[in-house]
N, C-alpha and C positions, 0 to 999 in steps of 0.2 A: 654421282650426280649433285650431291650435297657440295663437293668441293668445287664444281662449275658454278652452283648458284652462289657459294661464297665469294667467288673471284669475281663474279658479275656485280654481286653487291658492293663489294670493295672499290670496284672500278666505278660503279654509279657514284658512291660517296665522294670518289676523288674527283668527278666531275662537276659536282655542285659547288657553286660559286659560296664562298664564306662572305657574310656581310661585311661592309668596310667597318674598319676600326675607328670609331669616332672620339675613342679616348685620347688621342693625340692630336694636336693642333696642325694638321694638315693644312696646306695652302688653301684648298676648296673650302674646308671647315672654317678657317679663318675669314675666308671672304665671306661667306653666307652668316658667319656671325656679324661682320661688319654691317651687312644689309639690314639684319633682323633689328640692331641697335639703331640704324639710321630711321627705319620704318617707325620703330617705337616712338623714338624722339619727336618725328614729324606728327603722328598721332598725339602725342602729349601736347604739343604746340598748338595742334589745331582744336583740341579741347580747351586748351586755356583761351584761344582767341574767342571761340564760341560762346564762352560763360563771359567774358569781357563784353561781347557784343549783346548779350541780354540785358546787361547792365545799363549799355548805351540806350537801348530800346526804351526800357523802364524810365530812365531819367530825362528821355526826350519827350515820351508822352506827357509827363508831369510839367515840362515847360510848355507844352502845346496846350494843355488844360488851362494852366495859368493865363497864358495869353488870350484864350476865348473869354476870360472874365473883363475883358476890356471895355466891350459896349456899356455905356451907362455911366462908366466911371469918371470923375472929374479929370481935370488936367494934371493935377499933382499925383492922384492914385494912379493914372496911366502911365506918367513916366517913372513911378516907383514900380510898376509892373514890369515894364519894358527894361529898365535898368537891371532888376533882378534877373529876368530872363537872360539879359546879356552875359550876366556874371554865372550863371547855371551853364551856360553854354561853353563858357570858357573852361568851367571846371570840367564837364564831359570831355573836352578837348584834351585837356593837360592830364587829367587823372585817369580816363579810359581810353581815348583814342591815341594818345601818344604812347600808352603800354602796347596797344596792337601794334603800332608803327615799330615799337623796338623789337617786339616778337619777329616781324617781317624783316628786319634787317637781315642782310646777307642771303634771303631767301627769294624764291621766285613769287612774287605775291599773288599771280594767278592761281597758284595750287590752293591757296587759303581763301579765296574769295567769297565762297559759299558760306564760310565759316562765320563772317561779319556782314554779309551782304544785309540781313533784316535789320540791323543795327544802323548802320551806315544810311540806308533808306530813310529809317526813323529820324535820324540826326538831321538829315538833308531837309525832311520835311519841318521839323522844327526851325533849323536854321532860316530855311526860306521864309517861314511864316513870319518869324520875327523880323526879318531883312524887309519883307513886304510892308509890315506895320510902319517902319521907319522910314522907307524910301518909296512905296507905293509902286516898287518894280520887282522884278525877279532876278536873284542871286544867279551870276553865271556859273558855269562848272568850273572855269579856272580860278574863280575867287574861292570856290569851295574846296578846291585842291589845294589853293595856298594856305588856306586854314588849318588843313591836315598836313602840313609840310613843318617839321620840327627839327630845331638844332639838337644835335647830340655831342657832348663834349668828349672827344676819343682821348686826348691829351691836354697837357697844358696850354697848347696855342691852336691845335686843329679842332675846328666843330664841322662835323660831317652830318649833313641833312639826311632827316629820315621821314618816312611819309606813310600814310595809309593811301593805297591806290583806290581812286574814284574812278571808276570805269563809267564811260559815256551812259551805258544801260542802268547803273545804279542810280546816276544822277537823274536820268529821265523817270525811273520808277518813283524817286522820292518826289519830284516835282509833281509827277501825277497824282500822289497822295494829297500835296499841298493844296489841289483844287477843292477837294472835299472840305477842308479846313477853311477855305476861302468862303465856300458857300455856308457854311454853318455861322462863320463870323457876319457875311452879308445878312442873313436872316434875323439875327440878333441885333445889327444894326438898325434893320428896318422896325423891328420891335421897340428900339430904344429911341427912334425919331432921327436917326443918323442917315437921312436917305441920300445924301451926296455920297458917301461910302459905298452905299449899295449899288449906284451906278458906276462908280469907279471899278469895283470889283468885276461887276458885270462886262465891262469893255476888257478888263484884263483877262478875264476866262474866255472871252470870244478870241482874242489875239491868241492866247494858249492853245485852243482849239484848232485854230488853223494852224500852229506851229507843228503841232502833234499830227496833224493829218499829211503835212508836208514830210513828216519822216519817212514814209513808205513803209516797208516791212521791216520790223525788228524781231530777231529770234529770241524773244522773251514771251513765256506763256502768261506771265503776271499782267504784262502790258494791256492784253486782251480786256481782262477782267476790269483793270482799272480804268481804261477808256470808256466802257460801258457806264461806270459809276460816274466817271467824269461826264458824260453826255447827260445824265439824269441830274448831276448837280447843276449844271449849266441851264438846263430847262428851268430847274427851281427858280434860279437866280433871274432868268429872263422872265418867267411869270411874276415873279416878285416887282421888278422893275416896270414890267407892263402894267399891273394892277396901281402901282404907284401914279403911273402918267394918267389912268382912268379916273382914279379916285379923287385925284387933286380938285377935279371940278365938283366932285360930290360931297366931299370931307373936308372941314378945315385942317390945315396944315397941322395944327397942334394936337390933333386927335388922330391923325393917320397912326401914329405909334401904338396906341391903344386898339386901333381897328386889326393890325398886324400882330400883336402881342399873342393873340390865340394860337398862332401859327407854331407848331414844333418843328425845328429844321431837321430832326431825326425821324421824321414821321415821312414814309416812302409813298404814302397816299395822299400828300396833301395836294390841295389845288388852290391856288390864290385867286382865281377867277369865281 
């Protein structure tokens, strides 16, 4: 009986499959090591792009903050702020966004969009705000993409363009953020007596609202929230302009700025009536 059990045990051990030997570079292991290395490199690149995007966000916010100081400044001071903001925007493009473009070279940029989407939206907000203060118009998607297309010297003779992909969604979300900055700028203009700019901004925001409504459905959850904020901003600006028209007959023009100076653009419960 013991001999039978012994033979059965030996037969069972022979039927047990031995684990594959991974100590040698078999074709399968070589393939998997290549996949592992490629994934590690992709994750490292994603992290580098994400960190650079955070720097873009911080520096773009500083540009916006400086531009919001313009209401109430003299012509020379206003020109200085606009020139400084233009230089800062170029620095962001050359030092940070060009670095992202170099990281995206020879890559499918759609795989890395989520790594830099927040930074590119903030940059578009700062760029379009500066562009509006210079031209009183909204910068186009093509103009934004051109600013983010750079030349890369490959050898002594060839220059290969590299770029940061600006999807239509990122452009639209960045412009949606601009509406809030225009509202704050408008209210500051009212408090400093620049009523003409207030009416200009109101007209621009109305046209932008019509443009957003014509877009139809866009698969972007952020856009729904930003549209709610946009409507609130537009409502504030319209109330300010409406109140200006009414109070022109009640308050001398030189005193209207003092009347509106009490209102804070960031107070969500403000009523201008």
